[in-house]
Structures are given as structure tokens and as C-alpha cells.
PQR file of N, CA, C, O and H, with PARSE charges and radii, in Angstrom:
ATOM      1  N   UNK A   1      73.494  86.721  26.959 -0.4000 1.5000
ATOM      2  CA  UNK A   1      73.773  85.283  26.831 -0.0000 2.0000
ATOM      3  C   UNK A   1      74.921  84.898  27.765  0.5500 1.7000
ATOM      4  O   UNK A   1      74.870  83.866  28.434 -0.5500 1.4000
ATOM      5  N   UNK A   2      75.956  85.740  27.803 -0.4000 1.5000
ATOM      6  CA  UNK A   2      77.124  85.451  28.641 -0.0000 2.0000
ATOM      7  C   UNK A   2      76.758  85.284  30.111  0.5500 1.7000
ATOM      8  O   UNK A   2      76.956  84.209  30.678 -0.5500 1.4000
ATOM      9  H   UNK A   2      75.997  86.579  27.260  0.4000 1.0000
ATOM     10  N   UNK A   3      76.223  86.340  30.739 -0.4000 1.5000
ATOM     11  CA  UNK A   3      75.890  86.286  32.167 -0.0000 2.0000
ATOM     12  C   UNK A   3      74.913  85.170  32.478  0.5500 1.7000
ATOM     13  O   UNK A   3      75.010  84.544  33.534 -0.5500 1.4000
ATOM     14  H   UNK A   3      76.062  87.213  30.279  0.4000 1.0000
ATOM     15  N   UNK A   4      73.985  84.911  31.590 -0.4000 1.5000
ATOM     16  CA  UNK A   4      73.001  83.851  31.849 -0.0000 2.0000
ATOM     17  C   UNK A   4      73.693  82.499  31.937  0.5500 1.7000
ATOM     18  O   UNK A   4      73.404  81.697  32.825 -0.5500 1.4000
ATOM     19  H   UNK A   4      73.907  85.419  30.732  0.4000 1.0000
ATOM     20  N   UNK A   5      74.602  82.259  31.012 -0.4000 1.5000
ATOM     21  CA  UNK A   5      75.294  80.959  31.022 -0.0000 2.0000
ATOM     22  C   UNK A   5      76.171  80.836  32.259  0.5500 1.7000
ATOM     23  O   UNK A   5      76.206  79.789  32.906 -0.5500 1.4000
ATOM     24  H   UNK A   5      74.836  82.910  30.291  0.4000 1.0000
ATOM     25  N   UNK A   6      76.882  81.918  32.585 -0.4000 1.5000
ATOM     26  CA  UNK A   6      77.759  81.870  33.767 -0.0000 2.0000
ATOM     27  C   UNK A   6      76.920  81.610  35.010  0.5500 1.7000
ATOM     28  O   UNK A   6      77.346  80.899  35.919 -0.5500 1.4000
ATOM     29  H   UNK A   6      76.854  82.768  32.060  0.4000 1.0000
ATOM     30  N   UNK A   7      75.718  82.194  35.044 -0.4000 1.5000
ATOM     31  CA  UNK A   7      74.836  82.024  36.202 -0.0000 2.0000
ATOM     32  C   UNK A   7      74.492  80.542  36.372  0.5500 1.7000
ATOM     33  O   UNK A   7      74.443  80.033  37.492 -0.5500 1.4000
ATOM     34  H   UNK A   7      75.371  82.772  34.305  0.4000 1.0000
ATOM     35  N   UNK A   8      74.256  79.858  35.256 -0.4000 1.5000
ATOM     36  CA  UNK A   8      73.910  78.441  35.331 -0.0000 2.0000
ATOM     37  C   UNK A   8      75.138  77.602  35.684  0.5500 1.7000
ATOM     38  O   UNK A   8      75.033  76.568  36.344 -0.5500 1.4000
ATOM     39  H   UNK A   8      74.295  80.271  34.346  0.4000 1.0000
ATOM     40  N   UNK A   9      76.301  78.068  35.233 -0.4000 1.5000
ATOM     41  CA  UNK A   9      77.532  77.312  35.502 -0.0000 2.0000
ATOM     42  C   UNK A   9      77.889  77.377  36.988  0.5500 1.7000
ATOM     43  O   UNK A   9      78.317  76.379  37.568 -0.5500 1.4000
ATOM     44  H   UNK A   9      76.387  78.909  34.698  0.4000 1.0000
ATOM     45  N   UNK A  10      77.717  78.532  37.594 -0.4000 1.5000
ATOM     46  CA  UNK A  10      78.085  78.691  39.011 -0.0000 2.0000
ATOM     47  C   UNK A  10      77.313  77.721  39.907  0.5500 1.7000
ATOM     48  O   UNK A  10      77.938  76.973  40.659 -0.5500 1.4000
ATOM     49  H   UNK A  10      77.370  79.343  37.123  0.4000 1.0000
ATOM     50  N   UNK A  11      75.975  77.705  39.855 -0.4000 1.5000
ATOM     51  CA  UNK A  11      75.196  76.807  40.702 -0.0000 2.0000
ATOM     52  C   UNK A  11      75.187  75.375  40.168  0.5500 1.7000
ATOM     53  O   UNK A  11      74.933  74.439  40.926 -0.5500 1.4000
ATOM     54  H   UNK A  11      75.467  78.313  39.244  0.4000 1.0000
ATOM     55  N   UNK A  12      75.456  75.196  38.897 -0.4000 1.5000
ATOM     56  CA  UNK A  12      75.434  73.854  38.313 -0.0000 2.0000
ATOM     57  C   UNK A  12      76.756  73.547  37.614  0.5500 1.7000
ATOM     58  O   UNK A  12      76.831  73.618  36.387 -0.5500 1.4000
ATOM     59  H   UNK A  12      75.663  75.957  38.282  0.4000 1.0000
ATOM     60  N   UNK A  13      77.804  73.207  38.374 -0.4000 1.5000
ATOM     61  CA  UNK A  13      79.115  72.902  37.796 -0.0000 2.0000
ATOM     62  C   UNK A  13      79.052  71.701  36.853  0.5500 1.7000
ATOM     63  O   UNK A  13      79.825  71.621  35.898 -0.5500 1.4000
ATOM     64  H   UNK A  13      77.744  73.150  39.371  0.4000 1.0000
ATOM     65  N   UNK A  14      78.141  70.776  37.114 -0.4000 1.5000
ATOM     66  CA  UNK A  14      78.038  69.592  36.258 -0.0000 2.0000
ATOM     67  C   UNK A  14      77.458  69.975  34.893  0.5500 1.7000
ATOM     68  O   UNK A  14      77.572  69.221  33.927 -0.5500 1.4000
ATOM     69  H   UNK A  14      77.513  70.841  37.889  0.4000 1.0000
ATOM     70  N   UNK A  15      76.837  71.152  34.826 -0.4000 1.5000
ATOM     71  CA  UNK A  15      76.278  71.609  33.546 -0.0000 2.0000
ATOM     72  C   UNK A  15      77.312  72.414  32.763  0.5500 1.7000
ATOM     73  O   UNK A  15      77.092  72.776  31.607 -0.5500 1.4000
ATOM     74  H   UNK A  15      76.744  71.765  35.611  0.4000 1.0000
ATOM     75  N   UNK A  16      78.433  72.685  33.409 -0.4000 1.5000
ATOM     76  CA  UNK A  16      79.474  73.499  32.758 -0.0000 2.0000
ATOM     77  C   UNK A  16      79.879  72.852  31.426  0.5500 1.7000
ATOM     78  O   UNK A  16      80.104  73.548  30.436 -0.5500 1.4000
ATOM     79  H   UNK A  16      78.611  72.392  34.348  0.4000 1.0000
ATOM     80  N   UNK A  17      79.969  71.526  31.410 -0.4000 1.5000
ATOM     81  CA  UNK A  17      80.371  70.827  30.187 -0.0000 2.0000
ATOM     82  C   UNK A  17      79.371  71.117  29.070  0.5500 1.7000
ATOM     83  O   UNK A  17      79.764  71.461  27.956 -0.5500 1.4000
ATOM     84  H   UNK A  17      79.787  70.961  32.214  0.4000 1.0000
ATOM     85  N   UNK A  18      78.076  70.979  29.371 -0.4000 1.5000
ATOM     86  CA  UNK A  18      77.048  71.214  28.350 -0.0000 2.0000
ATOM     87  C   UNK A  18      77.081  72.667  27.901  0.5500 1.7000
ATOM     88  O   UNK A  18      76.969  72.958  26.710 -0.5500 1.4000
ATOM     89  H   UNK A  18      77.757  70.700  30.277  0.4000 1.0000
ATOM     90  N   UNK A  19      77.237  73.581  28.862 -0.4000 1.5000
ATOM     91  CA  UNK A  19      77.263  75.008  28.519 -0.0000 2.0000
ATOM     92  C   UNK A  19      78.490  75.305  27.672  0.5500 1.7000
ATOM     93  O   UNK A  19      78.431  76.117  26.748 -0.5500 1.4000
ATOM     94  H   UNK A  19      77.328  73.345  29.829  0.4000 1.0000
ATOM     95  N   UNK A  20      79.596  74.651  27.985 -0.4000 1.5000
ATOM     96  CA  UNK A  20      80.832  74.873  27.219 -0.0000 2.0000
ATOM     97  C   UNK A  20      80.618  74.451  25.765  0.5500 1.7000
ATOM     98  O   UNK A  20      81.012  75.164  24.842 -0.5500 1.4000
ATOM     99  H   UNK A  20      79.644  73.992  28.736  0.4000 1.0000
ATOM    100  N   UNK A  21      79.996  73.297  25.569 -0.4000 1.5000
ATOM    101  CA  UNK A  21      79.747  72.792  24.208 -0.0000 2.0000
ATOM    102  C   UNK A  21      78.781  73.724  23.479  0.5500 1.7000
ATOM    103  O   UNK A  21      79.009  74.077  22.322 -0.5500 1.4000
ATOM    104  H   UNK A  21      79.676  72.718  26.319  0.4000 1.0000
ATOM    105  N   UNK A  22      77.701  74.121  24.159 -0.4000 1.5000
ATOM    106  CA  UNK A  22      76.705  75.009  23.546 -0.0000 2.0000
ATOM    107  C   UNK A  22      77.356  76.329  23.162  0.5500 1.7000
ATOM    108  O   UNK A  22      77.030  76.909  22.126 -0.5500 1.4000
ATOM    109  H   UNK A  22      77.516  73.834  25.098  0.4000 1.0000
ATOM    110  N   UNK A  23      78.275  76.803  23.996 -0.4000 1.5000
ATOM    111  CA  UNK A  23      78.932  78.089  23.724 -0.0000 2.0000
ATOM    112  C   UNK A  23      79.872  77.947  22.528  0.5500 1.7000
ATOM    113  O   UNK A  23      80.034  78.883  21.745 -0.5500 1.4000
ATOM    114  H   UNK A  23      78.539  76.332  24.838  0.4000 1.0000
ATOM    115  N   UNK A  24      80.490  76.775  22.391 -0.4000 1.5000
ATOM    116  CA  UNK A  24      81.425  76.557  21.283 -0.0000 2.0000
ATOM    117  C   UNK A  24      80.664  76.351  19.970  0.5500 1.7000
ATOM    118  O   UNK A  24      81.146  76.751  18.910 -0.5500 1.4000
ATOM    119  H   UNK A  24      80.358  76.015  23.027  0.4000 1.0000
ATOM    120  N   UNK A  25      79.504  75.743  20.030 -0.4000 1.5000
ATOM    121  CA  UNK A  25      78.722  75.480  18.809 -0.0000 2.0000
ATOM    122  C   UNK A  25      78.365  76.784  18.099  0.5500 1.7000
ATOM    123  O   UNK A  25      78.714  76.944  16.929 -0.5500 1.4000
ATOM    124  H   UNK A  25      79.113  75.418  20.891  0.4000 1.0000
ATOM    125  N   UNK A  26      77.675  77.733  18.766 -0.4000 1.5000
ATOM    126  CA  UNK A  26      77.317  79.003  18.118 -0.0000 2.0000
ATOM    127  C   UNK A  26      78.535  79.888  17.867  0.5500 1.7000
ATOM    128  O   UNK A  26      78.547  80.685  16.929 -0.5500 1.4000
ATOM    129  H   UNK A  26      77.391  77.603  19.716  0.4000 1.0000
ATOM    130  N   UNK A  27      79.547  79.748  18.701 -0.4000 1.5000
ATOM    131  CA  UNK A  27      80.741  80.594  18.557 -0.0000 2.0000
ATOM    132  C   UNK A  27      81.529  80.149  17.325  0.5500 1.7000
ATOM    133  O   UNK A  27      82.052  80.983  16.586 -0.5500 1.4000
ATOM    134  H   UNK A  27      79.537  79.101  19.463  0.4000 1.0000
ATOM    135  N   UNK A  28      81.613  78.833  17.104 -0.4000 1.5000
ATOM    136  CA  UNK A  28      82.378  78.340  15.977 -0.0000 2.0000
ATOM    137  C   UNK A  28      81.488  78.203  14.761  0.5500 1.7000
ATOM    138  O   UNK A  28      81.955  77.797  13.697 -0.5500 1.4000
ATOM    139  H   UNK A  28      81.188  78.155  17.705  0.4000 1.0000
TER
END
């Protein structure tokens, strides 16, 4: 899950916000 999300964040910086929220939802 980690590497996959980072992979999307690198090419899609504008998606970083969505990925950050998604990561916080399951994490919290």
C-alpha cells in the first residue's frame, strides 16, 4: 500500500492531498 501510494504521489502531486486523506482515514 505504501509504495503504491507514493508512486501515485510522485507523478501526481495534485493527488497528494487525496492520498494524504485516504492514508489518514484507514490509519486513524
